[in-house]
N, CA, C and O of each residue as an XYZ file, in Angstrom:
312
protein
N     -11.950     10.663      6.882
C     -10.591     10.448      6.447
C      -9.980     11.729      5.893
O      -8.796     11.999      6.096
N     -10.779     12.502      5.207
C     -10.256     13.718      4.586
C      -9.804     14.743      5.618
O      -8.949     15.579      5.325
N     -10.364     14.689      6.814
C     -10.023     15.673      7.845
C      -8.799     15.281      8.662
O      -8.331     16.072      9.480
N      -8.278     14.091      8.461
C      -7.102     13.666      9.228
C      -5.872     14.435      8.799
O      -5.724     14.772      7.624
N      -4.973     14.719      9.759
C      -3.736     15.425      9.399
C      -2.789     14.517      8.608
O      -2.869     13.292      8.699
N      -1.924     15.111      7.859
C      -0.920     14.379      7.089
C       0.056     13.709      8.059
O       0.621     14.377      8.925
N       0.253     12.416      7.923
C       1.146     11.664      8.804
C       2.318     11.071      8.019
O       2.875     10.048      8.418
N       2.688     11.699      6.923
C       3.772     11.198      6.088
C       5.061     11.028      6.870
O       5.833     10.110      6.591
N       5.310     11.893      7.843
C       6.562     11.801      8.604
C       6.670     10.481      9.363
O       7.777      9.993      9.590
N       5.556      9.906      9.754
C       5.578      8.604     10.436
C       6.082      7.534      9.470
O       6.920      6.709      9.833
N       5.580      7.551      8.263
C       6.006      6.595      7.258
C       7.470      6.805      6.895
O       8.213      5.841      6.711
N       7.877      8.044      6.794
C       9.257      8.369      6.439
C      10.240      7.815      7.461
O      11.322      7.357      7.096
N       9.876      7.852      8.724
C      10.797      7.410      9.774
C      10.687      5.911     10.092
O      11.518      5.387     10.834
N       9.692      5.216      9.554
C       9.521      3.792      9.825
C      10.627      3.009      9.126
O      10.904      3.235      7.948
N      11.255      2.094      9.849
C      12.405      1.379      9.289
C      12.090     -0.023      8.786
O      12.969     -0.675      8.221
N      10.890     -0.500      8.968
C      10.528     -1.842      8.516
C      10.057     -1.847      7.079
O       9.976     -0.798      6.439
N       9.744     -3.033      6.568
C       9.236     -3.126      5.194
C       7.825     -2.558      5.096
O       7.029     -2.662      6.029
N       7.537     -1.963      3.960
C       6.242     -1.313      3.752
C       5.645     -1.788      2.436
O       6.321     -1.871      1.411
N       4.363     -2.095      2.501
C       3.594     -2.420      1.306
C       2.497     -1.373      1.178
O       1.725     -1.155      2.112
N       2.432     -0.738      0.042
C       1.342      0.178     -0.265
C       0.529     -0.511     -1.359
O       1.010     -0.722     -2.472
N      -0.694     -0.852     -1.024
C      -1.549     -1.601     -1.932
C      -2.781     -0.760     -2.236
O      -3.423     -0.230     -1.329
N      -3.100     -0.645     -3.512
C      -4.241      0.175     -3.919
C      -4.947     -0.490     -5.094
O      -4.310     -1.075     -5.970
N      -6.254     -0.391     -5.097
C      -7.017     -0.892     -6.230
C      -6.887      0.054     -7.411
O      -6.895      1.273     -7.245
N      -6.771     -0.498     -8.574
C      -6.631      0.289     -9.800
C      -7.791      1.274     -9.981
O      -7.614      2.354    -10.544
N      -8.973      0.894     -9.502
C     -10.168      1.718     -9.685
C     -10.629      2.388     -8.391
O     -11.781      2.809     -8.289
N      -9.746      2.488     -7.412
C     -10.092      3.074     -6.113
C     -10.221      4.589     -6.253
O      -9.247      5.272     -6.569
N     -11.415      5.109     -6.020
C     -11.622      6.554     -6.103
C     -11.505      7.225     -4.731
O     -11.323      8.440     -4.654
N     -11.608      6.444     -3.648
C     -11.481      7.013     -2.300
C     -10.023      7.218     -1.905
O      -9.685      8.200     -1.243
N      -9.177      6.306     -2.305
C      -7.730      6.391     -2.054
C      -7.032      6.134     -3.386
O      -6.585      5.016     -3.643
N      -6.936      7.140     -4.223
C      -6.432      6.943     -5.584
C      -4.943      6.584     -5.644
O      -4.206      6.739     -4.670
N      -4.538      6.111     -6.790
C      -3.163      5.686     -7.014
C      -2.171      6.802     -6.707
O      -1.087      6.528     -6.191
N      -2.508      8.036     -7.008
C      -1.610      9.162     -6.723
C      -1.262      9.264     -5.245
O      -0.122      9.574     -4.898
N      -2.223      9.009     -4.378
C      -1.954      9.032     -2.937
C      -1.058      7.864     -2.542
O      -0.190      8.008     -1.681
N      -1.262      6.725     -3.161
C      -0.414      5.565     -2.894
C       1.019      5.856     -3.333
O       1.969      5.512     -2.629
N       1.171      6.477     -4.474
C       2.505      6.825     -4.968
C       3.193      7.805     -4.028
O       4.408      7.734     -3.842
N       2.434      8.715     -3.437
C       2.987      9.660     -2.457
C       3.581      8.896     -1.269
O       4.659      9.237     -0.783
N       2.875      7.865     -0.808
C       3.380      7.073      0.318
C       4.632      6.297     -0.062
O       5.547      6.164      0.751
N       4.684      5.787     -1.278
C       5.853      5.041     -1.731
C       7.076      5.945     -1.789
O       8.175      5.530     -1.421
N       6.895      7.154     -2.240
C       8.007      8.108     -2.294
C       8.496      8.450     -0.885
O       9.687      8.677     -0.671
N       7.574      8.483      0.063
C       7.921      8.848      1.442
C       8.758      7.777      2.140
O       9.491      8.082      3.081
N       8.656      6.544      1.693
C       9.420      5.455      2.318
C      10.326      4.845      1.267
O       9.852      4.306      0.267
N      11.595      4.926      1.485
C      12.597      4.589      0.463
C      12.533      3.167     -0.077
O      12.967      2.923     -1.203
N      12.001      2.220      0.700
C      11.983      0.836      0.227
C      10.567      0.263      0.119
O      10.395     -0.955      0.065
N       9.581      1.113      0.090
C       8.190      0.644     -0.003
C       7.927     -0.017     -1.344
O       8.456      0.395     -2.376
N       7.103     -1.044     -1.308
C       6.628     -1.678     -2.531
C       5.227     -1.159     -2.830
O       4.397     -1.030     -1.930
N       4.977     -0.864     -4.091
C       3.647     -0.448     -4.529
C       3.033     -1.582     -5.338
O       3.617     -2.065     -6.308
N       1.852     -1.990     -4.920
C       1.096     -2.996     -5.665
C      -0.238     -2.370     -6.047
O      -1.002     -1.928     -5.188
N      -0.502     -2.340     -7.335
C      -1.776     -1.846     -7.852
C      -2.569     -3.065     -8.289
O      -2.166     -3.790     -9.198
N      -3.695     -3.283     -7.635
C      -4.521     -4.461     -7.917
C      -5.431     -4.140     -9.099
O      -6.287     -3.261     -9.005
N      -5.250     -4.847    -10.205
C      -6.055     -4.575    -11.398
C      -7.550     -4.824    -11.164
O      -7.936     -5.750    -10.450
N      -8.359     -3.996    -11.768
C      -9.822     -4.143    -11.766
C     -10.417     -4.215    -10.365
O     -11.450     -4.853    -10.165
N      -9.777     -3.571     -9.395
C     -10.286     -3.548     -8.021
C     -10.452     -2.101     -7.577
O      -9.733     -1.204     -8.018
N     -11.412     -1.906     -6.701
C     -11.646     -0.582     -6.151
C     -11.121     -0.473     -4.736
O     -10.046     -0.984     -4.422
N     -11.881      0.195     -3.882
C     -11.447      0.463     -2.509
C     -11.454     -0.787     -1.624
O     -10.795     -0.813     -0.584
N     -12.178     -1.795     -2.022
C     -12.269     -3.031     -1.229
C     -11.437     -4.150     -1.880
O     -11.929     -5.261     -2.079
N     -10.214     -3.855     -2.197
C      -9.344     -4.804     -2.897
C      -9.290     -6.187     -2.256
O      -9.337     -7.181     -2.981
N      -9.193     -6.299     -0.922
C      -9.130     -7.645     -0.336
C     -10.376     -8.486     -0.615
O     -10.293     -9.710     -0.715
N     -11.514     -7.836     -0.738
C     -12.755     -8.548     -1.031
C     -12.882     -8.796     -2.537
O     -13.331     -9.859     -2.966
N     -12.486     -7.811     -3.320
C     -12.643     -7.889     -4.771
C     -11.603     -8.786     -5.437
O     -11.890     -9.429     -6.447
N     -10.401     -8.828     -4.875
C      -9.310     -9.604     -5.482
C      -8.463    -10.243     -4.375
O      -7.294     -9.894     -4.210
N      -9.045    -11.170     -3.623
C      -8.323    -11.727     -2.470
C      -7.024    -12.436     -2.837
O      -6.069    -12.384     -2.062
N      -6.958    -13.083     -3.971
C      -5.728    -13.784     -4.350
C      -4.585    -12.797     -4.581
O      -3.469    -13.023     -4.113
N      -4.850    -11.713     -5.293
C      -3.819    -10.713     -5.566
C      -3.351    -10.057     -4.276
O      -2.155     -9.832     -4.090
N      -4.282     -9.750     -3.389
C      -3.923     -9.132     -2.107
C      -3.135    -10.127     -1.255
O      -2.156     -9.755     -0.609
N      -3.555    -11.371     -1.254
C      -2.833    -12.403     -0.507
C      -1.407    -12.567     -0.995
O      -0.491    -12.717     -0.186
N      -1.205    -12.540     -2.291
C       0.150    -12.636     -2.858
C       1.008    -11.461     -2.411
O       2.172    -11.639     -2.052
N       0.440    -10.271     -2.433
C       1.190     -9.084     -2.018
C       1.542     -9.155     -0.535
O       2.651     -8.791     -0.142
N       0.610     -9.618      0.285
C       0.885     -9.752      1.724
C       1.910    -10.844      1.990
O       2.743    -10.699      2.885
N       1.868    -11.928      1.235
C       2.867    -12.987      1.392
C       4.260    -12.463      1.050
O       5.233    -12.795      1.727
N       4.357    -11.652      0.010
C       5.646    -11.058     -0.358
C       6.144    -10.112      0.738
O       7.339    -10.066      1.033
N       5.221     -9.360      1.336
C       5.606     -8.473      2.437
C       6.110     -9.294      3.623
O       7.124     -8.946      4.228
N       5.429    -10.357      3.952
C       5.843    -11.222      5.050
C       7.222    -11.813      4.784
O       8.050    -11.907      5.690
N       7.462    -12.205      3.551
C       8.781    -12.744      3.184
C       9.861    -11.683      3.370
O      10.933    -11.976      3.900
N       9.589    -10.459      2.942
C      10.544     -9.360      3.139
C      10.793     -9.111      4.613
O      11.933     -8.898      5.026
N       9.734     -9.136      5.408
C       9.855     -8.874      6.844
C      10.656     -9.975      7.531
O      11.422     -9.707      8.457
N      10.480    -11.200      7.080
C      11.197    -12.327      7.664
C      12.675    -12.316      7.307
O      13.510    -12.809      8.065
N      12.992    -11.750      6.147
C      14.385    -11.698      5.684
C      15.186    -10.612      6.392
O      16.412    -10.694      6.466
N      14.510     -9.607      6.905
C      15.211     -8.477      7.562
C      15.708     -8.831      8.927
O      16.312     -7.996      9.600
């Protein structure tokens, strides 16, 4: 993952709804990187899952499910 090129321009030009979800304790993809993605997309939502690491969907499935449901609702409204 570290060797991949920066693809921020793809996110910047995407016109659909965006959810950036990160575990509060994620050391592989830290909150700072998530915040960078949110800044790159003007309407992105940032969800920080408390007490979760890199495997947020496994560690906190209810919180991740709620965030995905909200994204689906946003996508359906557009």
